[in-house]
All heavy atoms as an XYZ file, in Angstrom:
780
protein
N      96.953    121.847    115.470
C      96.760    121.002    114.294
C      95.296    121.084    113.876
O      94.402    120.974    114.695
C      97.151    119.569    114.628
C      96.931    118.618    113.506
S      97.553    116.977    113.975
C      97.490    116.204    112.417
N      95.063    121.261    112.605
C      93.700    121.291    112.093
C      93.159    119.879    111.976
O      93.873    118.950    111.662
C      93.660    121.962    110.725
C      94.047    123.415    110.796
O      93.887    124.057    111.817
N      94.573    123.933    109.719
N      91.877    119.747    112.220
C      91.213    118.451    112.093
C      90.642    118.337    110.684
O      89.988    119.257    110.201
C      90.085    118.334    113.134
O      90.659    118.484    114.423
C      89.399    117.001    113.038
N      90.885    117.214    110.002
C      90.308    117.057    108.662
C      88.793    117.014    108.717
O      88.212    116.567    109.707
C      90.884    115.730    108.174
C      91.489    115.056    109.337
C      91.666    116.064    110.424
N      88.176    117.488    107.663
C      86.720    117.454    107.525
C      86.404    116.885    106.145
O      87.279    116.840    105.275
C      86.110    118.868    107.634
O      86.563    119.639    106.510
C      86.486    119.552    108.933
N      85.164    116.477    105.896
C      84.817    116.002    104.545
C      85.081    117.053    103.462
O      85.453    116.718    102.347
C      83.333    115.675    104.653
C      83.135    115.353    106.099
C      84.069    116.293    106.843
N      84.930    118.323    103.814
C      85.155    119.392    102.841
C      86.638    119.670    102.631
O      87.046    120.156    101.574
C      84.467    120.696    103.293
C      82.970    120.604    103.391
C      82.498    119.901    104.671
O      83.196    119.939    105.703
O      81.417    119.290    104.627
N      87.461    119.406    103.637
C      88.909    119.654    103.575
C      89.634    118.498    104.256
O      90.082    118.622    105.391
C      89.235    120.983    104.246
N      89.725    117.362    103.571
C      90.310    116.184    104.223
C      91.804    116.305    104.498
O      92.322    115.636    105.383
C      90.030    115.053    103.237
C      89.878    115.726    101.918
C      89.298    117.075    102.216
N      92.513    117.141    103.750
C      93.952    117.284    103.927
C      94.256    118.666    104.483
O      93.894    119.672    103.884
C      94.690    117.098    102.602
C      94.283    115.854    101.859
C      93.671    115.942    100.623
C      94.509    114.604    102.393
C      93.302    114.798     99.926
C      94.140    113.448    101.712
C      93.530    113.550    100.481
N      94.932    118.712    105.617
C      95.310    119.996    106.196
C      96.795    120.283    105.990
O      97.239    121.382    106.266
C      94.969    120.044    107.703
O      95.657    118.977    108.375
C      93.470    119.915    107.923
N      97.538    119.296    105.492
C      98.966    119.430    105.205
C      99.253    118.688    103.897
O      98.634    117.651    103.625
C      99.804    118.800    106.323
C      99.599    119.417    107.690
C     100.219    120.790    107.819
O     101.172    121.094    107.067
O      99.751    121.563    108.661
N     100.224    119.156    103.112
C     100.543    118.475    101.851
C     100.925    117.005    102.030
O     100.563    116.164    101.203
C     101.713    119.284    101.291
C     101.554    120.640    101.891
C     100.977    120.400    103.266
N     101.623    116.654    103.096
C     102.057    115.270    103.282
C     100.865    114.328    103.404
O     100.966    113.156    103.040
C     102.999    115.123    104.483
C     102.362    115.284    105.820
C     102.288    116.427    106.556
C     101.713    114.267    106.590
N     101.624    116.185    107.731
C     101.266    114.862    107.782
C     101.462    112.906    106.387
C     100.576    114.150    108.756
C     100.787    112.201    107.367
C     100.352    112.825    108.533
N      99.740    114.829    103.902
C      98.555    113.985    104.046
C      98.026    113.565    102.677
O      97.691    112.395    102.466
C      97.483    114.728    104.845
C      97.928    115.045    106.254
C      97.030    116.051    106.937
O      96.197    116.709    106.316
N      97.209    116.182    108.244
N      97.971    114.495    101.756
C      97.540    114.170    100.398
C      98.530    113.217     99.745
O      98.141    112.299     99.008
C      97.400    115.446     99.565
N      99.810    113.387    100.042
C     100.827    112.531     99.451
C     100.721    111.099     99.972
O     100.816    110.146     99.197
C     102.213    113.113     99.723
C     102.429    114.417     98.982
C     103.606    115.213     99.491
O     104.160    114.953    100.550
N     104.000    116.215     98.717
N     100.516    110.924    101.280
C     100.410    109.561    101.818
C      99.119    108.900    101.326
O      99.094    107.698    101.068
C     100.548    109.526    103.359
C      99.304    110.029    104.070
C     100.896    108.123    103.841
N      98.072    109.677    101.152
C      96.834    109.143    100.578
C      97.081    108.669     99.145
O      96.737    107.543     98.782
C      95.734    110.212    100.609
C      94.469    109.780     99.942
C      93.581    108.936    100.586
C      94.155    110.219     98.663
C      92.398    108.522     99.964
C      92.984    109.822     98.034
C      92.107    108.972     98.692
N      97.714    109.522     98.336
C      97.986    109.175     96.937
C      98.910    107.962     96.844
O      98.725    107.093     95.981
C      98.596    110.370     96.207
N      99.887    107.882     97.734
C     100.801    106.742     97.723
C     100.055    105.452     98.058
O     100.299    104.408     97.440
C     101.918    106.972     98.741
C     103.039    105.976     98.618
S     104.402    106.253     99.778
C     104.432    107.989    100.013
N      99.130    105.522     98.989
C      98.335    104.347     99.349
C      97.505    103.875     98.159
O      97.470    102.682     97.846
C      97.423    104.664    100.546
O      98.234    105.132    101.632
C      96.629    103.447    100.984
N      96.866    104.807     97.491
C      96.065    104.473     96.307
C      96.953    103.843     95.235
O      96.612    102.810     94.650
C      95.351    105.725     95.748
C      94.393    106.325     96.776
C      94.640    105.415     94.430
C      93.263    105.442     97.189
N      98.106    104.451     94.972
C      99.002    103.947     93.929
C      99.511    102.543     94.256
O      99.576    101.685     93.369
C     100.174    104.904     93.739
N      99.864    102.291     95.516
C     100.343    100.959     95.899
C      99.238     99.914     95.771
O      99.484     98.788     95.340
C     100.899    100.994     97.321
C     102.236    101.723     97.466
C     102.512    102.031     98.940
C     103.359    100.924     96.846
N      98.016    100.308     96.125
C      96.883     99.402     95.946
C      96.660     99.100     94.468
O      96.516     97.948     94.071
C      95.620     99.987     96.580
C      94.381     99.253     96.137
O      93.661     99.717     95.257
N      94.133     98.092     96.709
N      96.639    100.139     93.642
C      96.396     99.957     92.214
C      97.505     99.146     91.545
O      97.263     98.465     90.556
C      96.224    101.310     91.531
C      94.913    101.978     91.901
C      94.731    103.356     91.302
O      95.705    103.939     90.751
O      93.598    103.875     91.390
N      98.719     99.207     92.101
C      99.838     98.434     91.561
C      99.809     96.982     92.032
O     100.649     96.185     91.632
C     101.162     99.091     91.941
N      98.838     96.651     92.901
C      98.679     95.277     93.345
C      99.517     94.866     94.545
O      99.641     93.682     94.836
N     100.071     95.835     95.267
C     100.904     95.502     96.424
C     100.094     95.056     97.631
O     100.618     94.370     98.509
C     101.813     96.670     96.778
C     102.841     96.921     95.729
N     103.888     96.069     95.481
C     102.954     97.927     94.821
C     104.620     96.543     94.492
N     104.070     97.659     94.068
N      98.831     95.484     97.686
C      97.916     95.017     98.725
C      96.490     95.290     98.281
O      96.248     96.126     97.419
C      98.200     95.666    100.095
C      98.237     97.175    100.081
C      97.071     97.919    100.125
C      99.446     97.841    100.035
C      97.095     99.307    100.120
C      99.492     99.232    100.028
C      98.314     99.959    100.069
N      95.562     94.572     98.871
C      94.142     94.754     98.551
C      93.533     95.746     99.536
O      94.122     96.054    100.584
C      93.384     93.424     98.649
O      93.383     93.011    100.023
C      94.000     92.352     97.770
N      92.315     96.201     99.236
C      91.631     97.075    100.183
C      91.257     96.305    101.444
O      91.200     96.878    102.528
C      90.411     97.745     99.555
C      90.825     98.909     98.701
C      90.555     99.077     97.390
C      91.621    100.030     99.094
N      91.143    100.241     96.936
C      91.804    100.848     97.969
C      92.211    100.431    100.289
C      92.528    102.032     97.994
C      92.946    101.605    100.321
C      93.092    102.394     99.182
N      91.049     95.018    101.324
C      90.795     94.206    102.515
C      92.022     94.217    103.420
O      91.906     94.372    104.645
C      90.426     92.765    102.110
O      89.257     92.811    101.290
C      90.172     91.889    103.322
N      93.214     94.068    102.829
C      94.456     94.156    103.606
C      94.564     95.521    104.285
O      94.929     95.626    105.457
C      95.686     93.970    102.707
C      95.748     92.624    102.035
O      95.231     91.635    102.604
O      96.321     92.552    100.930
N      94.272     96.561    103.499
C      94.389     97.929    104.019
C      93.433     98.163    105.186
O      93.829     98.670    106.221
C      94.142     98.952    102.914
C      94.047    100.339    103.457
C      92.941    101.123    103.521
C      95.099    101.084    104.071
N      93.235    102.309    104.137
C      94.562    102.304    104.485
C      96.441    100.829    104.312
C      95.319    103.281    105.124
C      97.202    101.799    104.955
C      96.648    103.007    105.347
N      92.177     97.792    105.027
C      91.206     98.046    106.097
C      91.519     97.218    107.342
O      91.274     97.675    108.457
C      89.760     97.798    105.630
O      89.632     96.460    105.152
C      89.359     98.770    104.535
N      92.087     96.020    107.146
C      92.468     95.205    108.305
C      93.589     95.879    109.096
O      93.647     95.764    110.327
C      92.905     93.810    107.855
N      94.466     96.600    108.422
C      95.572     97.299    109.095
C      95.122     98.633    109.662
O      95.424     98.980    110.799
C      96.718     97.522    108.105
C      97.974     98.075    108.726
C      98.632     97.104    109.673
O      98.801     95.925    109.325
O      98.998     97.528    110.787
N      94.397     99.396    108.866
C      94.026    100.763    109.239
C      92.837    100.820    110.198
O      92.846    101.599    111.158
C      93.711    101.559    107.964
C      93.319    102.978    108.200
C      94.193    103.877    108.775
C      92.061    103.437    107.835
C      93.842    105.194    108.991
C      91.688    104.750    108.037
C      92.589    105.635    108.618
N      91.826     99.996    109.965
C      90.587    100.065    110.736
C      90.762    100.012    112.246
O      90.296    100.914    112.959
N      91.427     98.995    112.777
C      91.577     98.925    114.232
C      92.366    100.107    114.809
O      92.094    100.551    115.912
C      92.347     97.618    114.452
C      92.099     96.808    113.230
C      91.943     97.800    112.113
N      93.319    100.617    114.052
C      94.123    101.750    114.525
C      93.283    103.023    114.609
O      93.341    103.753    115.579
C      95.298    101.995    113.586
C      96.330    100.908    113.585
C      97.295    101.108    112.413
N      98.266    100.049    112.338
C      99.510    100.133    112.809
N      99.923    101.232    113.385
N     100.326     99.112    112.696
N      92.510    103.278    113.558
C      91.782    104.542    113.493
C      90.594    104.560    114.450
O      90.190    105.618    114.930
C      91.354    104.868    112.042
C      90.155    104.055    111.614
C      91.109    106.352    111.864
N      90.051    103.405    114.780
C      88.930    103.351    115.718
C      89.305    103.875    117.094
O      88.460    104.383    117.816
C      88.403    101.921    115.834
C      87.673    101.459    114.609
C      87.244    100.004    114.705
O      87.514     99.324    115.681
N      86.578     99.527    113.677
N      90.566    103.762    117.448
C      91.038    104.177    118.770
C      91.599    105.597    118.776
O      92.022    106.078    119.809
C      92.128    103.214    119.244
C      91.674    101.782    119.340
C      92.840    100.879    119.665
C      92.430     99.424    119.564
N      93.568     98.526    119.681
N      91.620    106.261    117.629
C      92.307    107.543    117.503
C      91.358    108.733    117.553
O      90.183    108.617    117.220
C      93.086    107.575    116.191
N      91.909    109.848    117.930
C      91.204    111.130    117.848
C      91.176    111.567    116.379
O      92.066    111.208    115.608
C      91.935    112.190    118.668
C      92.044    111.876    120.145
C      90.717    111.994    120.848
O      89.914    112.871    120.463
O      90.481    111.207    121.780
N      90.197    112.358    116.010
C      90.076    112.810    114.618
C      91.340    113.536    114.147
O      91.768    113.372    113.008
C      88.858    113.707    114.460
N      91.959    114.307    115.019
C      93.158    115.059    114.647
C      94.350    114.142    114.364
O      95.324    114.559    113.751
C      93.517    116.051    115.750
N      94.263    112.891    114.765
C      95.347    111.925    114.569
C      95.174    111.111    113.292
O      96.008    110.250    112.990
C      95.374    110.951    115.756
C      95.502    111.622    117.094
C      96.947    111.736    117.506
O      97.674    110.749    117.344
O      97.334    112.808    117.968
N      94.101    111.340    112.557
C      93.712    110.501    111.425
C      94.857    110.232    110.457
O      95.149    109.082    110.142
C      92.537    111.152    110.682
C      91.974    110.317    109.574
C      91.021    109.342    109.832
C      92.389    110.496    108.255
C      90.488    108.565    108.809
C      91.870    109.724    107.231
C      90.917    108.763    107.510
O      90.404    107.996    106.499
N      95.517    111.254    109.962
C      96.543    111.050    108.941
C      97.831    110.470    109.511
O      98.536    109.739    108.819
C      96.786    112.331    108.150
C      95.605    112.606    107.274
C      94.688    113.599    107.430
C      95.169    111.835    106.154
N      93.711    113.495    106.461
C      93.989    112.420    105.662
C      95.649    110.700    105.505
C      93.298    111.922    104.560
C      94.966    110.205    104.410
C      93.813    110.815    103.946
N      98.135    110.752    110.764
C      99.285    110.109    111.391
C      99.029    108.613    111.483
O      99.892    107.800    111.156
C      99.566    110.687    112.781
C     100.812    110.069    113.428
C     101.008    110.555    114.854
N      99.876    110.228    115.719
C      99.650    109.019    116.256
N     100.447    108.010    115.989
N      98.621    108.823    117.055
N      97.819    108.243    111.885
C      97.437    106.833    111.975
C      97.478    106.197    110.580
O      97.946    105.071    110.405
C      96.033    106.683    112.604
C      96.023    107.232    114.031
C      95.551    105.248    112.553
C      96.924    106.528    114.997
N      96.985    106.901    109.576
C      97.005    106.409    108.198
C      98.445    106.087    107.794
O      98.735    105.016    107.266
C      96.406    107.464    107.262
C      96.292    107.052    105.830
C      97.324    106.851    104.946
C      95.098    106.793    105.105
N      96.837    106.494    103.717
C      95.471    106.456    103.790
C      93.748    106.839    105.435
C      94.544    106.164    102.801
C      92.819    106.540    104.449
C      93.220    106.202    103.151
N      99.343    107.044    108.045
C     100.740    106.874    107.682
C     101.367    105.687    108.408
O     102.086    104.876    107.798
C     101.504    108.164    108.011
O     102.860    108.039    107.679
N     101.107    105.551    109.698
C     101.641    104.430    110.468
C     101.112    103.088    109.947
O     101.860    102.106    109.878
C     101.310    104.583    111.944
C     102.074    105.705    112.614
C     101.612    105.974    114.033
O     100.660    105.299    114.515
O     102.190    106.865    114.665
N      99.851    103.061    109.590
C      99.265    101.824    109.053
C      99.912    101.463    107.721
O     100.196    100.289    107.461
C      97.748    101.973    108.902
N     100.156    102.459    106.883
C     100.788    102.191    105.591
C     102.195    101.642    105.793
O     102.578    100.654    105.165
C     100.813    103.445    104.721
C     101.444    103.261    103.341
C     100.721    102.184    102.536
C     101.469    104.579    102.595
N     102.973    102.244    106.674
C     104.332    101.753    106.936
C     104.279    100.322    107.467
O     105.048     99.462    107.026
C     105.081    102.690    107.908
C     106.390    102.057    108.372
C     105.342    104.039    107.254
N     103.359    100.033    108.390
C     103.235     98.676    108.932
C     102.879     97.671    107.837
O     103.436     96.563    107.792
C     102.192     98.647    110.046
N     101.981     98.051    106.945
C     101.581     97.156    105.860
C     102.737     96.930    104.884
O     102.976     95.806    104.450
C     100.354     97.722    105.141
C      99.683     96.833    104.113
C      99.277     95.486    104.709
C      98.454     97.532    103.541
N     103.479     97.979    104.569
C     104.640     97.842    103.692
C     105.680     96.920    104.315
O     106.283     96.096    103.622
C     105.269     99.214    103.407
C     104.449    100.187    102.577
C     105.162    101.535    102.484
C     104.154     99.641    101.198
N     105.866     97.055    105.603
C     106.843     96.218    106.292
C     106.390     94.753    106.301
O     107.175     93.849    106.008
C     107.040     96.734    107.716
C     108.241     96.134    108.407
C     108.645     96.930    109.630
O     107.762     97.519    110.301
O     109.849     96.948    109.919
N     105.139     94.515    106.629
C     104.622     93.148    106.666
C     104.677     92.484    105.290
O     104.932     91.297    105.169
C     103.189     93.115    107.208
C     102.704     91.689    107.375
C     101.415     91.480    108.122
N     100.374     92.455    107.968
C     100.132     93.477    108.812
N     100.909     93.666    109.848
N      99.134     94.295    108.607
N     104.473     93.271    104.232
C     104.504     92.737    102.870
C     105.924     92.597    102.328
O     106.124     92.113    101.228
C     103.702     93.641    101.927
C     102.223     93.655    102.192
C     101.680     92.329    101.786
N     100.244     92.354    101.789
C      99.519     91.630    100.980
N     100.089     90.835    100.115
N      98.226     91.659    101.060
N     106.916     93.060    103.067
C     108.296     92.979    102.620
C     108.650     93.992    101.551
O     109.648     93.842    100.843
N     107.853     95.047    101.435
C     108.093     96.077    100.420
C     109.143     97.068    100.915
O     110.057     97.434    100.194
C     106.780     96.793    100.051
C     105.819     95.785     99.416
C     107.032     97.983     99.125
C     104.407     96.286     99.250
N     109.010     97.491    102.162
C     109.962     98.428    102.763
C     109.802     98.370    104.269
O     108.684     98.334    104.775
C     109.706     99.850    102.270
N     110.924     98.387    104.960
C     110.889     98.407    106.416
C     110.741     99.821    106.939
O     110.937    100.798    106.203
N     110.410     99.942    108.201
C     110.230    101.256    108.815
C     111.499    102.093    108.706
O     111.441    103.297    108.465
C     109.801    101.103    110.265
N     112.667    101.455    108.851
C     113.932    102.177    108.722
C     114.140    102.727    107.324
O     114.624    103.857    107.150
N     113.788    101.937    106.330
C     113.902    102.394    104.942
C     112.972    103.578    104.677
O     113.356    104.541    104.013
C     113.554    101.268    103.972
C     114.538    100.124    103.959
C     114.018     98.964    103.138
O     113.119     98.257    103.630
O     114.515     98.793    102.010
N     111.757    103.488    105.187
C     110.794    104.582    105.010
C     111.311    105.839    105.705
O     111.261    106.936    105.146
C     109.397    104.182    105.524
C     108.457    105.376    105.526
C     108.826    103.044    104.682
N     111.837    105.699    106.919
C     112.368    106.850    107.660
C     113.544    107.483    106.926
O     113.645    108.715    106.835
C     112.771    106.427    109.067
N     114.446    106.653    106.385
C     115.605    107.177    105.656
C     115.165    107.910    104.391
O     115.678    108.997    104.086
C     116.566    106.040    105.316
N     114.221    107.344    103.658
C     113.727    107.995    102.453
C     113.007    109.300    102.795
O     113.154    110.303    102.105
C     112.803    107.062    101.671
C     112.284    107.598    100.341
C     113.419    107.996     99.406
C     111.390    106.562     99.683
N     112.257    109.288    103.876
C     111.573    110.504    104.324
C     112.582    111.603    104.640
O     112.396    112.757    104.234
C     110.703    110.207    105.567
O     109.720    109.231    105.214
C     110.025    111.456    106.093
N     113.654    111.253    105.333
C     114.693    112.239    105.672
C     115.348    112.791    104.409
O     115.579    114.007    104.298
C     115.734    111.608    106.590
N     115.651    111.916    103.443
C     116.239    112.373    102.180
C     115.286    113.300    101.434
O     115.695    114.326    100.878
C     116.603    111.178    101.296
C     117.813    110.412    101.787
C     118.203    109.246    100.894
N     118.256    109.602     99.491
C     117.654    108.889     98.522
N     116.967    107.794     98.801
N     117.744    109.273     97.267
N     114.009    112.934    101.428
C     113.009    113.752    100.731
C     112.878    115.123    101.398
O     112.841    116.148    100.716
C     111.664    113.029    100.720
C     110.597    113.831    100.056
C     109.631    114.564    100.656
C     110.411    114.017     98.656
N     108.856    115.184     99.719
C     109.317    114.874     98.481
C     111.067    113.543     97.532
C     108.864    115.258     97.235
C     110.606    113.930     96.280
C     109.521    114.776     96.142
N     112.833    115.160    102.716
C     112.714    116.428    103.426
C     113.923    117.319    103.184
O     113.785    118.529    102.993
C     112.495    116.183    104.916
C     111.130    115.615    105.211
C     110.955    115.186    106.650
O     111.916    114.991    107.391
N     109.708    115.016    107.058
N     115.128    116.735    103.170
C     116.339    117.510    102.894
C     116.297    118.073    101.474
O     116.648    119.242    101.253
C     117.578    116.639    103.095
N     115.868    117.260    100.513
C     115.770    117.735     99.131
C     114.731    118.845     99.007
O     114.953    119.834     98.306
C     115.428    116.573     98.196
N     113.620    118.701     99.711
C     112.572    119.730     99.665
C     113.072    121.051    100.246
O     112.800    122.120     99.685
C     111.330    119.249    100.404
N     113.807    120.980    101.356
C     114.350    122.210    101.974
C     115.366    122.886    101.055
O     115.493    124.107    101.061
C     114.993    121.896    103.318
C     114.009    121.657    104.434
C     114.695    121.605    105.794
N     115.670    120.524    105.891
C     115.380    119.265    106.226
N     114.138    118.928    106.507
N     116.325    118.348    106.288
N     116.102    122.108    100.268
C     117.148    122.644     99.400
C     116.619    123.119     98.051
O     117.376    123.694     97.266
C     118.234    121.577     99.183
N     115.348    122.919     97.778
C     114.770    123.250     96.476
C     114.018    124.576     96.554
O     113.145    124.733     97.406
C     113.806    122.138     96.020
O     114.525    120.900     95.980
C     113.226    122.438     94.657
N     114.351    125.522     95.684
C     113.623    126.798     95.680
C     112.137    126.580     95.384
O     111.770    125.686     94.599
C     114.286    127.591     94.551
C     115.612    126.934     94.335
C     115.424    125.487     94.692
N     111.301    127.413     95.988
C     109.854    127.329     95.779
C     109.548    127.427     94.291
O     110.106    128.228     93.562
C     109.159    128.470     96.525
C     107.679    128.443     96.361
N     106.885    127.516     96.967
C     106.850    129.218     95.627
C     105.626    127.707     96.630
N     105.574    128.749     95.819
N     108.649    126.561     93.837
C     108.217    126.567     92.442
C     109.069    125.698     91.526
O     108.767    125.551     90.356
N     110.136    125.133     92.086
C     111.023    124.259     91.320
C     110.731    122.808     91.697
O     110.553    122.521     92.872
C     112.496    124.595     91.663
O     112.726    125.972     91.413
C     113.449    123.761     90.833
N     110.701    121.908     90.723
C     110.459    120.497     91.077
C     111.537    119.971     92.020
O     112.714    120.276     91.865
C     110.511    119.771     89.729
C     110.267    120.832     88.712
C     110.819    122.106     89.290
N     111.124    119.179     92.974
C     112.059    118.562     93.900
C     112.686    117.364     93.218
O     111.989    116.521     92.650
C     111.336    118.124     95.190
C     110.774    119.346     95.908
C     112.266    117.327     96.103
C     109.869    119.019     97.070
N     113.999    117.283     93.268
C     114.731    116.164     92.691
C     115.395    115.410     93.817
O     116.172    115.971     94.591
C     115.791    116.654     91.672
C     116.597    115.485     91.133
C     115.131    117.434     90.542
N     115.075    114.145     93.911
C     115.661    113.280     94.929
C     116.788    112.507     94.265
O     116.553    111.707     93.361
C     114.598    112.328     95.484
C     114.964    111.519     96.696
C     115.274    112.428     97.879
C     113.837    110.585     97.060
N     118.021    112.786     94.713
C     119.166    112.097     94.111
C     119.185    110.628     94.523
O     118.545    110.241     95.496
C     120.466    112.785     94.522
O     120.623    112.716     95.925
N     119.933    109.836     93.787
C     120.060    108.400     94.098
C     120.641    108.239     95.495
O     121.430    109.053     95.956
C     120.939    107.727     93.060
N     120.239    107.176     96.160
C     120.731    106.892     97.512
C     122.229    106.674     97.478
O     122.775    106.123     96.527
C     120.027    105.668     98.086
N     122.881    107.119     98.530
C     124.345    106.939     98.631
C     124.702    105.496     98.840
O     124.053    104.729     99.404
C     124.887    107.779     99.789
C     124.617    109.260     99.560
O     124.478    109.692     98.410
O     124.573    109.969    100.571
């Protein structure tokens, strides 16, 4: 696994996506940066640099769950649906996520 650096903070596409999702949820008013740092800060202080984005993702899921926005199970189910849709989509074609069953 590559370690993020200031010059290349994202080593995988999902890292940029979870970052963008965090920004969008903050801008939509679902949580403040104070809420975010209270969740993320203690987790990341104990982590290795290579774990940064995994910790970020876990903190976001925990914050969403605490705020009643989405539970961990809902996030996992949506992630599985998204991954299946991505695998089924030819390269260069937009990924379409069908409505939940």
